[in-house]
Structures are given as C-alpha cells and as structure tokens.
C-alpha atoms as an extended CHARMM CRD file, in Angstrom:
* protein
*
        79  EXT
         1         1  SER       CA             80.1400000000       50.6470000000      126.3400000000  PROA      1               0.0000000000
         2         2  PHE       CA             82.9460000000       53.2470000000      126.2930000000  PROA      2               0.0000000000
         3         3  THR       CA             83.6220000000       56.2920000000      124.1330000000  PROA      3               0.0000000000
         4         4  GLY       CA             87.0380000000       57.5610000000      125.2020000000  PROA      4               0.0000000000
         5         5  ASP       CA             86.8220000000       58.1710000000      129.0060000000  PROA      5               0.0000000000
         6         6  VAL       CA             82.9800000000       58.1060000000      128.9670000000  PROA      6               0.0000000000
         7         7  GLN       CA             81.1570000000       54.9710000000      129.9670000000  PROA      7               0.0000000000
         8         8  HSD       CA             77.5920000000       54.5200000000      128.7280000000  PROA      8               0.0000000000
         9         9  LEU       CA             75.5180000000       52.5000000000      131.1030000000  PROA      9               0.0000000000
        10        10  THR       CA             72.1300000000       51.3040000000      132.3680000000  PROA      10              0.0000000000
        11        11  ALA       CA             71.4120000000       51.3020000000      136.0890000000  PROA      11              0.0000000000
        12        12  THR       CA             68.6200000000       50.1920000000      138.3790000000  PROA      12              0.0000000000
        13        13  VAL       CA             67.8250000000       52.6630000000      141.1450000000  PROA      13              0.0000000000
        14        14  LEU       CA             65.8790000000       51.5460000000      144.2420000000  PROA      14              0.0000000000
        15        15  LEU       CA             64.5080000000       54.2320000000      146.5540000000  PROA      15              0.0000000000
        16        16  ASP       CA             62.6730000000       53.9210000000      149.8330000000  PROA      16              0.0000000000
        17        17  LEU       CA             61.1010000000       57.2270000000      150.6440000000  PROA      17              0.0000000000
        18        18  PRO       CA             58.4900000000       58.2160000000      153.2820000000  PROA      18              0.0000000000
        19        19  GLU       CA             55.9220000000       58.5110000000      150.4560000000  PROA      19              0.0000000000
        20        20  GLY       CA             56.6690000000       55.0250000000      149.1180000000  PROA      20              0.0000000000
        21        21  SER       CA             59.2390000000       52.7570000000      147.4770000000  PROA      21              0.0000000000
        22        22  LEU       CA             60.1110000000       52.6180000000      143.7940000000  PROA      22              0.0000000000
        23        23  ARG       CA             62.3980000000       50.9770000000      141.2430000000  PROA      23              0.0000000000
        24        24  ALA       CA             63.6350000000       52.9490000000      138.2380000000  PROA      24              0.0000000000
        25        25  ILE       CA             65.6630000000       52.0530000000      135.1890000000  PROA      25              0.0000000000
        26        26  LEU       CA             68.0520000000       54.7950000000      134.1060000000  PROA      26              0.0000000000
        27        27  LYS       CA             70.4270000000       55.1130000000      131.1200000000  PROA      27              0.0000000000
        28        28  GLY       CA             73.2210000000       57.6610000000      130.8610000000  PROA      28              0.0000000000
        29        29  ARG       CA             76.9600000000       58.2040000000      131.1260000000  PROA      29              0.0000000000
        30        30  PHE       CA             79.7840000000       58.2360000000      133.6290000000  PROA      30              0.0000000000
        31        31  ASP       CA             82.7850000000       60.4680000000      132.7660000000  PROA      31              0.0000000000
        32        32  GLY       CA             86.0380000000       58.9620000000      134.0170000000  PROA      32              0.0000000000
        33        33  ASN       CA             87.8520000000       62.3080000000      133.9190000000  PROA      33              0.0000000000
        34        34  THR       CA             85.3540000000       64.3200000000      135.9960000000  PROA      34              0.0000000000
        35        35  LEU       CA             83.9720000000       61.3290000000      137.8940000000  PROA      35              0.0000000000
        36        36  GLU       CA             80.4520000000       62.6660000000      137.1750000000  PROA      36              0.0000000000
        37        37  ALA       CA             77.4240000000       60.6170000000      136.2450000000  PROA      37              0.0000000000
        38        38  VAL       CA             74.2370000000       61.8290000000      134.5290000000  PROA      38              0.0000000000
        39        39  LEU       CA             71.3290000000       59.4210000000      133.9550000000  PROA      39              0.0000000000
        40        40  ASN       CA             67.6910000000       59.6430000000      132.8520000000  PROA      40              0.0000000000
        41        41  GLY       CA             64.8400000000       57.1420000000      132.8700000000  PROA      41              0.0000000000
        42        42  ARG       CA             61.5040000000       56.1520000000      134.3040000000  PROA      42              0.0000000000
        43        43  VAL       CA             59.9930000000       54.5950000000      137.3760000000  PROA      43              0.0000000000
        44        44  VAL       CA             59.1300000000       51.0500000000      136.3360000000  PROA      44              0.0000000000
        45        45  GLU       CA             57.6450000000       49.7550000000      139.5790000000  PROA      45              0.0000000000
        46        46  GLY       CA             56.1500000000       51.1010000000      142.7350000000  PROA      46              0.0000000000
        47        47  TRP       CA             55.3040000000       54.6580000000      143.8580000000  PROA      47              0.0000000000
        48        48  LEU       CA             54.9980000000       57.1090000000      140.9420000000  PROA      48              0.0000000000
        49        49  GLU       CA             55.1870000000       54.3350000000      138.3280000000  PROA      49              0.0000000000
        50        50  GLY       CA             55.7870000000       55.9460000000      134.9060000000  PROA      50              0.0000000000
        51        51  ALA       CA             57.3020000000       59.1220000000      136.3320000000  PROA      51              0.0000000000
        52        52  ARG       CA             60.5180000000       60.4960000000      134.6980000000  PROA      52              0.0000000000
        53        53  VAL       CA             63.6830000000       60.3740000000      136.7880000000  PROA      53              0.0000000000
        54        54  HSD       CA             66.8470000000       62.4650000000      136.4120000000  PROA      54              0.0000000000
        55        55  GLU       CA             70.0720000000       61.6320000000      138.3850000000  PROA      55              0.0000000000
        56        56  GLU       CA             73.2500000000       63.6280000000      138.6370000000  PROA      56              0.0000000000
        57        57  SER       CA             76.1030000000       62.4840000000      140.9580000000  PROA      57              0.0000000000
        58        58  GLN       CA             79.8430000000       62.5660000000      141.6490000000  PROA      58              0.0000000000
        59        59  LEU       CA             81.9450000000       59.5230000000      142.4380000000  PROA      59              0.0000000000
        60        60  VAL       CA             83.4770000000       60.1290000000      145.8850000000  PROA      60              0.0000000000
        61        61  GLY       CA             84.6710000000       56.7190000000      147.0300000000  PROA      61              0.0000000000
        62        62  PHE       CA             85.9530000000       53.4830000000      145.5130000000  PROA      62              0.0000000000
        63        63  ASP       CA             85.6420000000       50.8590000000      148.2330000000  PROA      63              0.0000000000
        64        64  PRO       CA             82.6790000000       50.5610000000      148.1160000000  PROA      64              0.0000000000
        65        65  LEU       CA             81.8100000000       52.6500000000      145.0380000000  PROA      65              0.0000000000
        66        66  THR       CA             80.0460000000       55.6890000000      146.4980000000  PROA      66              0.0000000000
        67        67  PHE       CA             78.2290000000       58.3710000000      144.5590000000  PROA      67              0.0000000000
        68        68  VAL       CA             76.8240000000       61.6040000000      146.0640000000  PROA      68              0.0000000000
        69        69  GLY       CA             74.2600000000       63.6700000000      144.1890000000  PROA      69              0.0000000000
        70        70  MET       CA             70.6100000000       64.1250000000      143.5310000000  PROA      70              0.0000000000
        71        71  VAL       CA             67.7000000000       62.2130000000      142.0820000000  PROA      71              0.0000000000
        72        72  GLN       CA             64.8320000000       64.2430000000      140.6990000000  PROA      72              0.0000000000
        73        73  LEU       CA             61.3960000000       62.6970000000      140.3030000000  PROA      73              0.0000000000
        74        74  MET       CA             59.0330000000       64.3340000000      137.8590000000  PROA      74              0.0000000000
        75        75  PRO       CA             55.5790000000       62.8850000000      138.6110000000  PROA      75              0.0000000000
        76        76  GLY       CA             53.7560000000       65.4980000000      136.6070000000  PROA      76              0.0000000000
        77        77  SER       CA             55.0970000000       63.8480000000      133.4780000000  PROA      77              0.0000000000
        78        78  ALA       CA             54.0260000000       60.3160000000      134.3560000000  PROA      78              0.0000000000
        79        79  GLY       CA             51.8800000000       58.5380000000      131.8800000000  PROA      79              0.0000000000
C-alpha cells in the first residue's frame, strides 16, 4: 500500500552466511523521495529462527533493483 510517496511492504530476506542460512519475513516502508527502506521482522526458518531482524538500505540501481545497506540480527531476543 502507499501513503503519499511511502510504500508499505512485506519482504522475504534470504541470507547465506558462514554461520548458517536463514529466511526472514520483514515489514516496513520504502520512501520514494529519499529512496530509503527500513524494515523489521523475524527469522522464520533456519539459523537463529525466532531472532529479530532490522534492515536499513538505500536504492542505488533500477535494472535490476539494487539496494545497499545493512541487516542486523538480534539473536539475544529470539524466543
């Protein structure tokens, strides 16, 4: 859905890390003016299942859509 230039969305994030692989479901927003995305959610499958996830990124390319940023895993809050 949209509110002005802000798109509210749900995303699936797949990560393959040396420690293990995971799938997380995140909800948040993408601002069409600043090209910034902020999403929060939880790991739903794999390594650190139940951990909270925070993602912040900037859209830097359109073909293909490319975001650069960080994903923060908070395993201490899993449960």
